[in-house]
C-alpha positions as CSV (number, residue, x, y, z in Angstrom):
1,M,45.2,-54.8,40.5
2,D,45.8,-51.9,42.7
3,T,45.7,-48.3,41.4
4,A,48.5,-47.2,43.5
5,T,50.8,-49.9,42.1
6,D,49.6,-48.8,38.6
7,K,50.3,-45.2,39.3
8,N,53.8,-46.2,40.8
9,D,54.5,-48.4,37.7
10,S,53.5,-45.5,35.4
11,A,55.6,-43.4,37.3
12,Q,58.6,-45.5,37.0
13,I,58.1,-45.9,33.4
14,L,58.0,-42.3,33.1
15,I,61.1,-41.6,34.8
16,D,62.8,-44.4,32.8
17,L,61.7,-43.2,29.6
18,E,62.7,-39.5,30.5
19,S,66.2,-40.8,31.3
20,M,66.3,-42.7,28.1
21,I,65.2,-39.4,26.3
22,K,68.0,-37.5,28.0
23,S,70.7,-40.3,27.4
24,S,69.7,-40.1,23.7
25,I,70.2,-36.4,23.7
26,S,73.6,-36.5,25.2
27,G,74.7,-39.3,22.7
28,I,73.3,-37.3,19.8
29,D,75.2,-34.2,21.0
30,F,78.3,-36.0,21.6
31,K,78.3,-37.6,18.1
32,K,77.5,-34.3,16.5
33,T,80.5,-32.9,18.1
34,E,82.8,-35.7,17.0
35,L,81.5,-35.6,13.6
36,K,82.4,-32.0,13.2
37,K,85.8,-32.6,14.5
38,L,86.5,-35.7,11.9
39,N,84.9,-33.3,9.2
40,D,87.3,-30.3,10.1
41,M,90.3,-32.8,10.0
42,T,89.4,-34.0,6.5
43,T,88.9,-30.5,5.2
44,G,92.3,-29.5,6.7
45,F,93.8,-32.4,5.1
46,L,92.4,-31.4,1.5
47,E,93.5,-27.8,2.0
48,Q,97.1,-28.6,2.3
49,D,97.1,-30.6,-0.9
50,P,98.4,-28.6,-3.7
51,T,96.7,-30.8,-6.3
52,Y,93.4,-30.4,-4.5
53,Q,93.8,-26.7,-4.2
54,E,94.5,-26.5,-8.0
55,H,91.3,-28.3,-8.8
56,E,89.4,-26.3,-6.2
57,K,90.4,-23.2,-7.8
58,A,89.3,-24.4,-11.1
59,A,86.2,-25.6,-9.8
60,K,85.2,-22.3,-8.4
61,E,85.9,-20.5,-11.7
62,A,83.7,-23.0,-13.5
63,A,80.9,-22.6,-10.9
64,R,81.3,-18.7,-11.3
65,V,80.8,-19.1,-15.1
66,K,77.9,-21.3,-14.6
67,N,76.1,-19.0,-12.0
68,A,76.6,-16.2,-14.5
69,T,75.0,-18.1,-17.1
70,K,72.1,-19.4,-15.0
71,S,71.5,-15.9,-13.9
72,Q,71.2,-14.5,-17.3
73,L,68.9,-17.5,-18.3
74,L,66.6,-16.7,-15.4
75,K,66.1,-13.3,-16.4
76,Q,64.3,-14.4,-19.5
77,P,60.4,-13.8,-19.1
78,S,59.3,-17.3,-19.9
79,V,61.8,-18.7,-17.3
80,A,60.9,-15.9,-14.7
81,Q,57.2,-16.9,-15.3
82,T,57.9,-20.6,-14.8
83,I,59.6,-20.0,-11.4
84,S,56.8,-17.6,-10.3
85,K,54.0,-20.3,-10.9
86,A,56.6,-23.1,-9.3
87,K,56.6,-20.7,-6.1
88,E,52.7,-20.3,-6.2
89,L,52.5,-23.9,-6.4
90,K,54.7,-24.7,-3.7
91,A,53.0,-22.3,-1.3
92,E,49.6,-23.8,-2.2
93,L,51.0,-27.3,-1.7
94,K,52.2,-26.4,1.7
95,E,48.8,-24.8,2.8
96,T,47.0,-27.9,1.5
97,Q,49.4,-30.3,3.5
98,D,48.9,-28.2,6.7
99,G,45.2,-28.4,6.2
100,L,45.4,-32.0,5.7
101,S,47.2,-32.4,8.7
102,D,44.6,-30.6,10.6
103,Y,41.9,-32.6,9.1
104,L,43.6,-35.8,9.8
105,R,44.1,-34.9,13.5
106,E,40.5,-34.0,13.9
107,Y,39.4,-37.3,12.0
108,Q,41.7,-39.3,14.3
109,R,40.1,-37.7,17.4
110,M,36.6,-38.1,16.4
111,S,37.0,-41.5,14.8
112,G,39.4,-43.1,16.9
113,S,41.0,-44.6,14.0
114,N,44.4,-44.3,12.6
115,E,43.6,-45.3,9.1
116,I,41.6,-43.8,6.3
117,E,40.9,-45.1,2.9
118,D,41.6,-42.9,-0.1
119,D,39.5,-42.4,-3.3
120,N,41.4,-45.2,-4.8
121,G,40.6,-47.9,-2.2
122,E,44.3,-47.8,-0.8
123,V,44.3,-47.8,3.1
124,R,46.6,-45.1,4.6
125,E,47.9,-44.9,8.1
126,I,47.9,-41.6,10.0
127,V,51.2,-41.2,11.6
128,Y,53.1,-38.1,13.4
129,T,56.6,-37.5,13.7
130,A,57.8,-36.1,17.1
131,K,61.1,-34.2,17.5
132,L,62.9,-32.1,19.7
133,I,63.9,-28.4,19.2
134,K,65.7,-26.2,21.6
135,R,63.6,-23.6,23.3
136,S,64.9,-20.0,22.7
137,A,65.7,-18.0,25.7
138,K,62.5,-15.9,24.9
139,T,60.2,-19.0,25.4
140,K,61.8,-20.0,28.8
């Protein structure tokens, strides 16, 4: 097979892929806008109903009482200590997960394999998730 043809095919595939990505982004943006409009319409309808307004007011009062009670309970030393331990553990977990991600990337690069067997004999697949985020004006 001709390498020039391969390059042209690859270029066309890349152009088509870029077009599909741009089309998907436009579709997502349009659907998000439409969803916001529909949600705003629903909220407006609910806010006009007197029974709903009355129940909303009662729910807010109940939530205020609940939050005040929760705040008092969270001030107890044993609860505060538990919350502190949970925060520490959550930070350690994130750090461990970040390290694992780095180890897996390196393992995949060096071994060429997308799978690894854990201590229990279970084979696990290495996967990555891609997503798009808008670049800030500072990074452009």
